[in-house]
C-alpha positions, 0 to 999 in steps of 0.5 A, spaced: 340 474 303 341 481 301 336 486 304 334 493 301 330 499 303 327 504 298 326 511 299 325 518 296 318 517 294 313 522 294 308 526 291 310 531 285 307 535 280 308 533 272 314 535 270 318 535 276 323 530 279 324 525 284 330 521 286 329 514 289 334 510 293 335 503 294 340 502 300 343 495 301 345 492 308 350 487 305 357 488 304 357 484 298 352 488 294 357 490 289 356 482 287 349 484 285 345 486 279 340 491 281 333 492 277 328 497 278 320 495 277 314 499 278 307 497 280 300 501 279 294 499 282 290 494 278 296 492 273 302 487 273 309 489 276 313 492 270 320 493 269 323 500 269 331 499 269 337 495 271 344 496 272 350 491 272 353 489 278 359 494 276 355 500 274 358 500 268 351 498 264 344 500 264 338 499 261 331 502 261 324 501 259 322 504 253 317 508 257 322 511 261 328 512 257 331 519 256 327 521 263 330 516 268 337 515 270 340 509 274 346 510 278 350 506 283 355 507 289 358 501 291 362 504 296 355 506 299 351 500 298 346 504 294 343 504 287 339 511 285 333 512 280 333 519 278 326 520 275 326 527 271 320 530 267 315 525 271 308 524 268 302 522 271 302 515 268 309 514 272 305 513 278 306 507 282 310 503 287 317 503 285 321 497 288 328 495 287 330 488 286 337 484 287 340 478 284 347 475 285 351 476 278 357 473 276 358 477 270 360 485 271 356 488 265 350 484 265 343 486 267 337 483 268 330 485 266 325 480 268 321 480 275 323 472 275 330 474 274 331 477 281 331 474 288 330 479 293 325 485 293 325 491 297 318 493 300 317 499 295 316 506 295 310 510 293 311 515 287 305 519 285 305 524 280 299 529 279 297 533 273 
């Protein structure tokens, strides 16, 4: 079972940037695809972006494409979510999720595609 811890959330003004980290405890982390999701109060958890186990493929929700960038450093067992040009509507708790993937370049976009979830980190964007 992969355990992950998100960090890097906080309060930022609109137009600002934050970088979230998702650190895993498992040395087999390079075998896991990772997804980022977010959940605002009163709303369902929604897909933000995903990265394949190798880091060679990424995919983003339309609402963040061009503003958010996912990268991973398997040597450090960490995935990053760089968030730029933040908007008030980006305010949410952000979660990273993982699942074993036998495919090097596959990513996954559904909540039900993932097996393990972190505790989340709050991101608040003020207008």
